[in-house]
Phi, psi and omega in degrees: 000317179298326179295320179294318180294315178297321177296318178295317179296318178299318178296318179296319178295317179298317179294323179295319180296315179288328181289338181268355177294149183215151174263134181245116182287151171241124185239138176220149178240133178248124175268129180300143176262023178224120182242133179250131182226138172283119179269316180223128176281136180284154177224133176276130167269162182231074187289333178224169185297338186245011189226138169240136184211143175272358181295132178304325179295339179260010181086010181261176175229126179284136175291144178236131182242131179256132174251123173252116185244128183256358179219119180291148176059026181246347185221162168229145175270131177236113185237125181245128177275160186297149170232008175196163175275141174281328170214146178190165170297166178296129180247133183257002181229175182280157177241129177263127185250136173226133179212161179206150177230136179213166178288132180257318183203153181222158176260346178231128186308320182297340180293342180298340177288347180305319179297319181296323186262008183291155176245130183239130174212139184049240180254018186244141176235134178245138177232128172283125182268087189271358179232149170278141181141196183248138175229134177255128178247137175248143180238137173256153178212129176230131177239121179247127187262128175051209176239094181069017182270136182290136173290137176295148178295147179146187181262131179244132177228141174220164187231133168269129180258122180244126180232152173240113186255126176290138180270000000 
């Protein structure tokens, strides 16, 4: 009987020891050393009945995005031009999209090589941000509706997506 009581007491002590164990969290916050800012909002010009374009020659304004990078060789800029409208009147035909992104201005002379070394796929352009400093990227966007078909009247909006990806 004493063995059973001692065994029971031993079990209770073991359970008490495990029951008092606790996990203590460690929390940390990392602030990105890459900041993206809209420098210029884009505007579509409407040079022909079937076309919207951000090209200045077409009455548009190209959007400009500024990347401020505080650590060299730690990030890449990934910028995607539109492939659809975020809002528009109802469209009954297809829209053909063409877009491009390039360096507009730099704070460090070596950043001008970003255009030479960029990678382009589908509607996305990637730039390795190999210098600390500020780089301004401009994106063009052209949407052509149907085949010579007039765009319906209304407001058209599309979005350039700018990301800063840690390497």
